[in-house]
N, C-alpha and C positions, 0 to 999 in steps of 0.2 A: 236474516237477509231482508233488505228493504225492497219491496215491489213498488215502483214509482212511475207515474206518468210525467215524464220530463216536459217542461215548458207549460204545464198546467198551473195556472195561478189566477187569483181573483183580480178583477179590475177595480182599483180603488174608487169607491163611490160612497157617499153618505148613506144611500140605501144599499146596505151591504148585501141584502137578498138579491137584488138585481146585479150588483157587482159580481157576485158569485156566478149567477146564471150567465152573465156576459163572458166571464172567464172560461166557463165550460163551452159556450158557443164558439169562442175564439179558438179553443183547443180543437173543436170538431170542425173548424173552418166553415162555420155557418155564418154567412155574411149578413148580419143584422145590425143596423146602426144603434147607438145608444138611445137616441130619441125614439126610434121605432119600437125598441124593447120597452122603454118607459111608457110610451103612449098606448101601444097595442095591448099591454097588460092592464091598462087603466091606472097604473100607479102614479103616472105623471099628474093626474087630475084629482087624486084623492087627498084627504087629510084626516088624521085621527089624533085627537087631543084628549088627554086625561082630564077628568073633572077636577082633580086636585094638583096643584103645584106645577102644571105643565111638565108632568113626569116624563123622564127620558124614555119610558117604556112606550109612549104613544106611537112612534113610527113602526114598531114591530108587533104591538099587542092588539092584533085584530086577525080575523079569520081570512087567510090569504089564499085559500085553495082555489078561488075563482081565477086567480092569476095563472094557475097551471092550465086550466081549461082554455083561457085566452091565449096562452103561449103557443098552443097547438096551431093557432091561426097564422102564426108567423114562422112556423117551421121547426119547432122542437117539442119534445114530449118529456114530461117529468113523471117519475115513478118513485115511490119511497114509503117510508113509515113515519108514524107520528104517535106519540103517547105523552102522558104526564105522570109524575110520580104518585099522584093520587088515584091513578087508574090501575085496575088489577092486572092489566097486560103490560105494565111498565117494564118489568124485568125481561120477559120474553121479547118485547120489542127492542130492547137494547141489544139482544143477541141477533135479532133480525137485521138491525142496522149494520152490525158488524159483518154479517154474512153478505148483505147487499153490497157493501163497499168492496169486500174482497172479490166477489164474483164480478162486479162491474169493472174494477181496475184491471183484473186479469184479462178482460175483454177489450180494454182500451176505452172504457166508457167513464167519463168524468163524473164526480159526485160532489155534493156539498151538504153541509149540515149546520145545525144551530149550536152556538156556545161551546165550541171546542176550546176557545180561549175566553175572551170577555163576552158579554151578552150581545153577540152579533152573529152573522152567518159567515161560514168559512168554506172555501173550496177544499175538498179532501183529495189530495193528489198522491197519496201513498199509504202503505201499511207495512208492518212487519209482524212478527209473532206476538208482539206486545199490544200494539194499537195503531192509532192514526197519525199520519203526517198531514199538515194542512197549511193553507195560505189565506191570510186575511188580516183584518185590523189588529195591530199589536201582537201578531203571531210571534211567539218566542221559541226559536229553535232549541233552546236549552230545556224546554218543557215538553219536547217531543221525543218519542211518540206519546200521545195521550192514551193511556191504557183503555182498551175498549170497555172494560167493566166500569170505568169512571165516567163514561159519557152520561151527561145530564145529572151527575152527582153534584148539584149546585142548589142554590137557594131557589132558583126559578124551577128547575127540575123538569124541563121539557125536552123530549127527544124529537128531533126532526132530522131525517137523513134521506137524501134524494139522489137519484141518478138522472142524467140528462142525455137524451138521445135525439138524433135528427128525425124530422118528420116532414110531412107534406103540407106546405102553407096553403091557406085559403086565399080567396081573392080579396083585393083591398077594400071593396065596399063592405063585404061581410065582416072583415077584420075591424074596420073603423066603427061600424054600427054596433057590433057587439061590445066593443070597448066602451063606447059612450053610454050605451044602455046600462052597463055595469056601474060606470061612474055616477050616473044620475040616481041609480038605486042606492049606491053606497052613501051618497051625500045625505040621504034621509035617515041614516043611522039605524038600519034594520038590525034586529037581534041576530040574524043569521051571519052577519058580517062583523058586528061591533059588540064588544064586551060591555057589560052594564055600566062600568065606571068610566066610559069614554064616550066621546061624541065626534061625529064626522061632519063634513060639509060646512054649511054656514053656522050651525050650532057649535062646531069645533072652533071656528074663528071667534065666536062670541065668548066661549069659555076662556080661550086664550087671552082675549082682550081683558075680560073681567079679572082674571087671576093676576095678570100683570098690573093692572090698575090698583088692585088691592095690596100689591107688594108681596104676594104669596108665591111668586114663581120660583121654582128651583133653579139655581144658577146653571148647573150642568144641563138640566132639562130644557131650559130656555134657549141656550145656545145650540144644543143638539137638534131640537125640533126646528129651530129656524134654519139650520143648515140643510136638514132633510127636505123640508117643504119648499125651500127656495130652489134646491136642486130639481125637485119634481116639477115646479112651475117653469123653470128654465127649459126643461125638456118637453113640457107641454107645448110651449111655443114652437120649439123645433119640430115636434111631431106634427103639429098643425100645418107648418110650412111644407113638410114633406108630403102630408096628405093632399095639400093643394097641388103639388107637382104630380101626384099619382092619379088624382081623380079628374073627371070631366070638368071642363072650364065652367060649366053651369053652377058648380058648387063653390066656385071661387069667392063670390061675395059673402057667403055665409061663413066660410073658413076665415076670410079676412076679418070679419066681425069678431069671431072667436079669438083670433090672434091678437087683435087690439086689446081685448079684455084680459086675456091671460098674460100678455106682456106687461100690463099694469100691475097684475098680481105679482109677477116675478120681480118687477122693479121695486115695488114696495117691500117685498120680503127681503130684497137685497139691502134696503135701507135698515131693516131690522137686524140683519146679519152684521152690518157695519157697527151697529150699536151694541150688539151682543155676540162678538166674535167667539168662536169655539176655542181656538188655540191661544188667544191672547187676552181672554177675559180676566177680569180682576174681581176679587171679593167686593161685594157691595153694589155691583152693577144693577142687580134687580131691586135695589132699594133707592137708587139714585132717581129723584123725582124728575129731573130734567130729561134724563135718559128714558125714563118710563113714558113721559109725555110725548116725546118724539116717536117712540116705538108704537105707542097706542095709536097715534095719528096715522102712522104707516100701516098698521094692522087693520084699522078701520077702512082705509082706502083699498087695501088688498081684499078685504071682506066684501066691499061693495062691488069691486071689479069681478070677484069670484061669482057673486050672485048673477051678474050680467053674463059672465062666461058660461055658467051652467044653463042659462036660458038659450044661449047660442048653440050649445051642444044639443039641446033638445030639438031645436030647429033643424039641425043637421041630421039627427036621427030620423025625424019625420020625413025629411026629403030623400034620404037614401033608400 
């Protein structure tokens, strides 16, 4: 017999992690806008690029636990388990993930986890005696339930399973300041947030530009990274607009300055997205010299605007 939370599903987003959290929040009837979720967790303002090929792993291959702490500021709490197939606790953690889901769903608490289908995050909306039922990118009902013993039985081999509960939000100034402090730290590619073969912030843009110029970009990775980071910067602008509405008018000029810069980032990443569309891309796009030239120009413009944007966020942090 299937135990299921009806109407629990992910919200389609390129950042599937936040798409899953948003789906859980909607199920719990916690009213948080997409932009506020992206911005308050810092995700709207970060970037993570692999040193080789603009690998499609970039958007998800970084330490995301700070997002859980920042999520508390806007009214939700995340609890769960994490392990990797190279760790000694891998098999016990798989069992803990299974018990977490069953216990949570029995109480009406939504869950989400990593790679129940393709390497993305999925909302877990049900279970039976065999395993998990889920909602997310390319979810295939014919492959459900996923046997719980098969969780993370993949090349990547990472277990991530979380429950989402309502919490008490912090005030807006605290929320915004903490988010921007994290963004500024993340942009420096610290080891506690970034894996060795990746770079964040302006270094991430530089690697992206260089890889594309050399004709070494992975076609899938190029399109996927572009979609993800464009989505983020779009919501960065919307978050800043909402912050301006919520905060005292004296912060308005600083927020306007940041909006101007991040709007330029978003517009230029949109240009790159038009050159390297995810769904309609064709073989050879990453070798096309004319396409590369146009994309590099847009990425350089985005990189310069990002540099100014980070300086604007620093000003806001100092003023809050």
